[in-house]
N, C-alpha and C positions, 0 to 999 in steps of 0.2 A: 420057662414057658409063660407066655403072656396071658393075663387074666382076661376073660371075655366080659364085655359090658353086659350087665343084666338088661333084659327086655321086659318092659312093663306094658300091660294093656292100656288102652285109652280109658277104660272104666276105672282101673286102678289109679291112674294118674288123676282123673277127675275127682274121685272119692278122696284121695290124699289131699288135693288142693282144697276141697270143700271143708276139710277139717279146720283149715285156717280161715277160709273166707266166709263160711256159713256157721260153723260150730265154734268159731273164735278161739280155737286152741292156739297155743304158741307154736312157733316153728319147731322148737325142741320137742314139745309134747307130740306133735304130729309125726315127727321123724321117728320118735321112739315107738309110737303106736304102729306105724307102718313098716319100720325097719329099713328106712331109706336115708340117703344123705340129705343134708340141709340144702346143698346147692341144687340138687335135683328138684326138691320140693319148691324152692324159690322159683325155679324155671317154670314149673307146672302151675304155680299160683299166678305168675305173671301171664302165662299163656291163657289160663282160665279167665282171668280178668279181661284180657284183650278179646277173647272170643265172646264173652258175655256182652262186651261193648260193640260187637258186630264185626270184628276184624277177623277175617279168615287167615289162618297161619300160612305162610309161604315156606316151603321146604320142611315142613313138619306135619305129622298127622294130627288132625284136629282131635280134641278131647271132649267137646260137647256134641250132642247128637245133631244139632242144627248145623254146626260148622262141618261135621262129617258129611252130611247130606249135600251141603254146598260144594265141598271138594269132590264128591262123587259126581255131581251134576256138571261141574266144570270139566272133569275128565271126560265125561260122556260128550259134552259139546265139542271138545278138541277132537275126539274120535270121529264124530259125525262130520266135522269140518274137513278132516282128512279124506273121509269117504267122498264128500262132495267134490273135492279137488280131483280125485281119481276119476269120478264120473264125468266131470267137465272135460278132462283131457281125453277120455275115451270117446265122448260125444264129438269133440273136435276132430279126432282121428277118423271116426267113422264118416263124419260129414265130408272131410277132405277126400276120403277114399271113394265115396259115392259120386263126388263131382268128377273124379278122374276115371271112374268106371273100373277101378281095380278092386280085387277081392283080397281079403286077408288069406295068407297061406298058413296052413297048420305046420307046426314043427315036427 
């Protein structure tokens, strides 16, 4: 049976990365404290440094509050843009129907 990959919260990842970046623990110490692999910790530290530098992660969930908010707002913008496209198409349809005098039939 295949092992499932453990899932860690953004807060856990950020706090683990902060052990290295802010509290200046070694990777080995931080891994022992948190019970995680060094490769995972190195990824999270790199991600934290990138996010602090203002880079929003692509394809990964942000671990800083600011970048999480940016990701949430970007998703909201995409959703609103889709809604606008639907409304534009509906407006065009209704405009063309009113010009021809036709009415929409109900199914």
